[in-house]
N, C-alpha and C positions, 0 to 999 in steps of 0.2 A: 052889697055890690062890691065885687073885687076891684080894688084900685089898680090901674095900669101905670106902670112907671116908664116915663119917656126915656129914650136913649141918651138924650142930652143930660137928663137928670141923673142918670146912672153913670155918666161918663166921668172918669177920673183921669186927670192929666197925666199922672205918673205912669198910667197903664198904656199910654199911647206912645208908640215908637216914632221918632223923628228921623227924616231922611233928607239927604241933599242930592242935588242933581249930579249924576255920574255914579251914584252908589249902585252897587250890584246887590240884589236882595233875593233870597230864596223864598218862594211863595207856592200857593196851591191854586190851581184853576178851579173856580167855583161856578162859573157860568160862561157859556159860549153863545154869542149872538151872531148876527149876520156880518157885522163890520168889526166887532171888537170882542175881546175876551176879558172877563173880570177875574182878577187874581188877588187872592187873600195874601197880603204882604204884612199883616199885623198893624195896618194903619187904621185910622178912624173910618176910612172908606176903602173899598177895594181898589187896587191898581187897575188902570185901564191899559190893556195891551191890544193895539190895533193889529188886525190879522196880517197886515203887510209887514209888521215888525217881528213876525215869527221867524225863527231860525231857518235859514235856507238849507241847513243840514239835517232837517227832520226827515225821517224815513217816510216816504210817500206823502209828506206834508200833513200828516194826521195829528190831531190834538184832541184830548179827552178831558172831561171834568174829573177832578180829583187828582190829576197829574201834577206832580211837583216839578217846578221849573225854576230857572234862574233868570231874572230880568234886571235890566239896568234902568234907573230912573232918568228919564229924558226931560221931564217938565213937571213942575208942581204948581197947580192953580190953587193958591191959598184961599181965595175968596170962595170958591166952590168946594174947597177941601178935596180936590181931585189930584191924583198922582198918575202921570202917564209913564209907561214903561216900554222897554224893547227887549225881546229875547234875542233878536238878531245882534244888537250891539253888545249885549251881555256875553254872547258866545264869541263875538269878535274880540272883546277885551280879554276874555279867558285865554283865547288862543294867542293873542298878542303878548299876554303876560308870560306864557310859556316860551315865546320867542325871546322876550326880554331876559328871562332866566337863562336861556341858552346862550345869549350874547354875554351875559355877565360871567357865566361859568365856562364859556369857551367850548361848549359842546356843539356837535354838528346836528343839523336837522335835514330831513328828507323833503324834497320838493319835486314838482313836475313842471317841465318847460311847456308853456301853453301858447306862447305867441312871441312875435318878434317886434322889437322897438327899432324901427328902421334907422340904420346908421349908428346905433349906440349900444344895443344889447337885446335882452329878452325879458319877457314877463314869465315869472315862475309862481306857481301856486304851492304854498306851504301850509298844509292843513287848512286849506280854504282861504288863506290870507295871501293877497297878491303882493309879490315882491319884485324888485328890479335886479336883474343880473347883468352887469356891464359886460360887453363883449370880450374885454381883456381879461375877465375873470372866469371865462368858460373853461380854461385849461389849454394846454399846449397841443394835445393830440385829439383826434376824432373829428367828425364832420362839423361844419359851422353853418350849414344851410338849415333854415327853420323846417323845411320839408322833411329833413332827416332827424332833426332834434325834437320836433313836436311830439309830446307824449312820453319822452324819455324821463326817467326818474334818476335823480342824482342827489348826492349829499352836498350840503352847503354849510358855510359858516356865515353868521349874521355879522355884517360890517357896520350897518347903521340902522337905528330904529327910533322913529319919532311918532308917538301916539297922536300928538296934536296935528301934525301934518300928514299923518298916516303914511310916512315914508319908511320903506323897508328895503334895504340893499343887502344882497347876499353875494357870496363868492364860492365858486367851486374850486378855484385855484388855491385859495387859503386852506380849504379842506384837504386838498392833495398835499400841500406843504406840511400840514400838521401830521398827515398820514406818513409822509416821508420821514419827519422827525421821529415819530413813534417807531418806525421801522429801524431807523438808524440807532436810536437809543436802545432798542431791543438787541440790535446787532452788537453794539459795543458792550452791552451787559453780558452777552454770551461769548465775546471774543476771548481767546486765550493765546498767549505767546506760544509758538511752536505748533499751533493747530494747523492741520492741512485741509484745505478746502478746494472745491472746484469753482472756477469762475469763468466769466466770458470776457474776452478782450473787447473793450469799448472804444479804445483809441490807441494809436501808435504814434509816438512823438520821438524826437531825436534823443531825449534823455531817458526814455523808458516806455513801459506799457501801463495803461490804466485798465484795471480788471475789476469787473462788477462781481462782488462776492455775496450778493443778496440784497440788492437795493442800495448798495454803497460801493463807490469805486476806490480801490486801493491802488497804490503805485508799486510796480516792479521796476526799480531803477535799473538802468542798463548794466550797472555793476553787479546786479543780482540776477541777471538773466543767465550768465555763464561764468564758469570759473576762469575763463580767459578774458583778457581785456577787450571790450567791444566799444568802438567809437559811437556806434548807433545800433539799435536793435536789429537782429537779422531779418531778412526779407521773408523768412519762413513764418514769421508771426503776422497774422492778419486779423483785421477787425471781424468779430463774430466767432473766432476760434475759441474753443473751450480748453482751458489750461488748468493744471493742478498747481496750486501755490501754497507756500508756507507763510504763516503770519509771524513776522519777526519783531514787529513793534507796532504800537498804536497809542494815540493820544485822545482820550475822551473829550477833553476840553477843546482842543483844536480840530477835532474830528478828522484825524489823519490816520491812515493805516499803511504800514510799510510791509510789502510782500516780497517773497523770494521764490525763484524757480530753481536756481542752482543749488540751494540748500536742501532740496529734496533728495539729493544724491551726495555721497561723500566727496570731500575735496580730493581731486585726482592728484594734486601735487604732493600729498602726503605719501611718502614712500616712493616718490618718482625717482629719486637718486638711486635707490636699490633696483628699481625696474629698468632704469636706463643708465647703467654704468658706462664710463668712458670706454670707447672702443666697440661698444655693442652695435651690430648691424641689424637694422630693422626696416620693414617696408612701411611706407606712408603714402598719403595723398596730398598733392599740391593744392592748397586752398587759396593762395594769393601770391601774385607775382608783382614785385615792386622794382624800383630803380636799383636798389641795393641788394636784391636777392629774392628768395622765394620762401614762403612759409609752408611747412609740411605738417599735416595733422597725423599724430602718432596714435592718439585715442581721443575720445570725446573731451573737449576742453583743454587738451594739451597739444600745442603746436611748437615746432622748433624752427629756427631760422637757418636756412642754407645761404650763407653769404655769397655774393657774386664770385668771389675768389675761390669758393669751394664747390661751385656748380659743375665745373668740368676742368680737365687737365689742359684744355685749349685756351683757358682764360678769356672767355667771351667779353665783349664790351657791354652787352645788354642781357639780362636774365632771360628775356623772352626768346632769345636765340637758342636757348637750351630746353626750357620747360614751358608748359602752359597749365592753366588751372584745370584740375581734374586728372592730371597725369599721375599714374602709380609709379613710385620711384623707390629705390633702395638707398638708404642713408646710413652713415656711421656717426655715432654720438661722439662729439668732440668735448662737450662740457655740459653739465646739468646743474643749474643753480636754482635749488628749490626756494631759497629765500627771495630771490628776485623773480622767480617763476619764469626762468629763461632756459632754453636748451639750444645749444649750438650744434649744428649738424653739417655733414659733408656728403655730397653726392659723389664727388670724384674719388674719394677714398674707398667707396664701395666698389670701385672698378680697379682694374689692374693699372698701375702707373706706367704709362707708355714710355717714360723716360728711363725705366730700368734697362740696363744693358744697351743704352743708346750708343755708346762708343763702339760696341761690337757690331751693332746694327748699321750704323752710319760712320764707318771709319774715314780717316782723312783720305782725300782724293777720290772718294766714291762719287759716281755720277748719279744724280737723283732727278726726279721729275715731280713737280707740284704746282699748286694753284696760288696765284698772287692774292692774298687775303687783305692786305693793308699796305698803303703807300704813305710814307712819312717824308719829312724833309731830309732825313739822314739815310734813307734806304727803303727797302721793301721786304715784307714778311711773306714767306712761301710756306704753304701748308703741305707737309710731306705725308702725314696721316692724321687720324683723329687724335687731337691733343698734342701733336708735334708740329712746331713751326720753326723754320730757320730764317735768319736775317741775312739779306744781301745788302752790305753797306754800299753807299753811293759810289765809293771808290772802287767797288768790285762789280759794278754794273757793266762797264765797258772800258776798253783801253783808252778811248778818247775821253775828252772832258765832257761831263754831264752836269748841267746846271740844276736840273730838277729831275728826280726819279720818275715823276709822272710823265715826263717827255718821252720816256723809253718804255714804261710798263703801264698796264691798266689792271685794275682789280678784276679778278675772275679769269685772267689770262693764264694759260698753262705754259710753264717754262721749264727748261732744263738747266741744272746748275751743278757745280762741283763742291763737295764738302771740303772746307778749309780746316775746320776744327769741330769736334763734338765734346761737350763738357757736361757730364751727367750731374755733377754737384751744383753747377750754376744753371742747369737746365737751359743750355744754350747751344745752338748749332750755327756756325758761321758758314755762309755759302758764297759762291762766286759765279757770276755769269761769264765774265771776261776770261776766266781761267780755262774755259773750254775752247778758246781761240788762241792762235799764236800771238806772241808779244811782238807788235810791229817795230819795236825799238831795235831788235836784233836784225830784222830785215833791213832797217835803215842803215845800221852799221856796216852791213855787208855791201851796200851799194854806194854809200857816200862818205866822203872824207873832207878833211880841212882844205880850204881854198876852192872848193867846188862852188860854182855860181848857182843860185836858186831863185825862183820867183815865189812870192807869197802875198798874202792879204793881211793888212794891218787889222788886228782884232781888238786891241786895247792900247791906250796911250796913258803913260804915267809921267811924272816929272823926271824920273830917272831913265826913261826909255820907252820902247814900244814893243808889244808882243805881235809876232807875225806867224800866221799859220802857213807852214811851208808844205805840209802834207795833210792828209785826212786826219791823222792822229798825232802829229808832232808839231808842237809850237816852239818857236825860238825867240830869243830876246835880242833886240838891238839897243845897246846902251846909248844914252843921249850923245855921248862922245863919239860914237861910231856912225852917226847919221850923216854928218857932213864935216868937211875939213874946217869949216868956220865954227866959231864958238856960238852956241845958241842957248837961250834961257830955258826953252821947253821944246819937246818934240813937235808940239802943235805948230811951231813956226815953219816946219818943213813937210810934215806928213799929216794924213787924216785917216780916221777909222774907215775901213772899207777900201782904202787905196791899194792898188796893185803896185808892188815894189820889186826891185831886183837887188839881191844882196849876196855877199860872199860868206861862206862858213869860215869862221876864225877860231872856233873852239868847240870841241865835243868832249863831254865828261861822261864816260861810259858808266861809271859807278853811280853817279847822281842823275844820269839820263838828262843831261843839259845840252842845249845847242845855243851857240852864240853867233850872231851875224854882224856884218859890217857893210855899210853902204859906201865906204871910202875905198879908194884904190881898187876899183873893180877890175882894173887891167892886170893886176897881179895874179899869178897862178903858181902852182907848185913847180911847173916846168917853165922857166923864165924865157926859154927860146920859143915858146908856143903860147898863143893866146888861149886863155882858159875857156873851156867849153861851158856854155850856159845850160844848166840842167833844169827841166821842168818836172817837178815831182808830183805824181798823182797816184800814189800807191795806197791801198787800203790795208788795215791791220796794224797801223803804226801807233805807238804810244803817244798820247797827248799829255804834255806837261802843264801843270797848273802854274799860274803866274806866281802864286804864293811859294810853290816849290822852287821855281826859277830864281826868285828874289832871294830866297834863303840860301840857295846854293851859290849864287853870285856873291853874296855877302861873305860866305865862308871862303871862297876863292880869293877875294880881295883882302 
């Protein structure tokens, strides 16, 4: 009779594999029952795999005998010699292991947004493993509503991974940052100084333009926009505009790129002195008007200054009286300094000098007609033609005394005058309004003489005497000693300004046009046998003598 050898008798300890809880083992399905599956795992007994522990990722959930699978040891019953296993947990550990590797290596994984975690973020399925996506790590752009996000697949970076707590946190923002770094690194690897590229303006600031040249923004400083000096970028540059730029410098470490627009074309100032020699007349466009003059564009990036004094022969007080932005003008080059990048221009020298032959055009004693353009304390300027103005000094406004030119003339008024002098070298014309009227002094001499009695009004009082207006245009002086027979300290003791007085003419100086009066001995006359006749003078056209003139002449006589 053949002897049967029991399993335990044939069992050799060294042939049996030992396992621990949590180990993942490769095995073969040997039997499928209603509730469990037996798997040969090389142990003294088959591993027990409950059907509920099958992987959820099985196609159609089917399982067959002889199939090789991976299971994870969940429990070992040493008394019964039984090992319980889970394909589901083995699959989970396998997938978590791949995520752990992705975290350590910094690689990205794909996931699908499946649900929202109210107020904090979203649930994401990554190869069947649930992860948490904080709302702040979704990215800056795109929708944030779960109704629009659900089902979307995105790339993520693993931020946190805990097997024990089964905690998995991912970030789409971190993935985008890495992507941006890669793009920037690739960009800097391909950059070359002098390269010309097309970019899009992303921002316009006072100091320049930020231009996207392929996922990275370089700076076009305002000094690199144009060959001319610009305080700020021109308004012609707008966000979204596509511009061609030149790479002039870059720093891989600091991640900075310097760009230029102006260097795409030659420096216009090279050879400018040859193109614009002194005396050249050229057409240009007024691009800016300032308090001190106007800037005229001669060509792109080259502008010259027409100083206020060179705008017109009429010497305007403000540039905008002559030109406005956009005007087309002719100019003459006065100076071209390529080192300082400055050109001085003149508009008036591109026109005929109106002062040429001015002495022939406006000889002495010519009667002229013009507009009052400016009134000053010393007189008034009269415009005779474009670029030609004459001055009427305050002393030439009228034969009478004028305190302020504005009392007699108004700006814009049309007046007639006589030319006293024309000087082409000094660019000056002296005019007179009073010269068109007869000198009232000579009319006075024809009618009145010494010892005549007159009436007048006191207009001014000084310590040495008082001034009296005896006609419309003639003032006379009463010395303090001629006011009364008694000695007085000041004329104020006897008379007041505005007072009507009666006096006798005691002196007439024809050469100096002076009249002296006396309030003493009014009974005296040139005819001693006849009472002197009292004369009331009220004639127009008489010369008014200033107090300063009278004082000076009196001092000379004394």
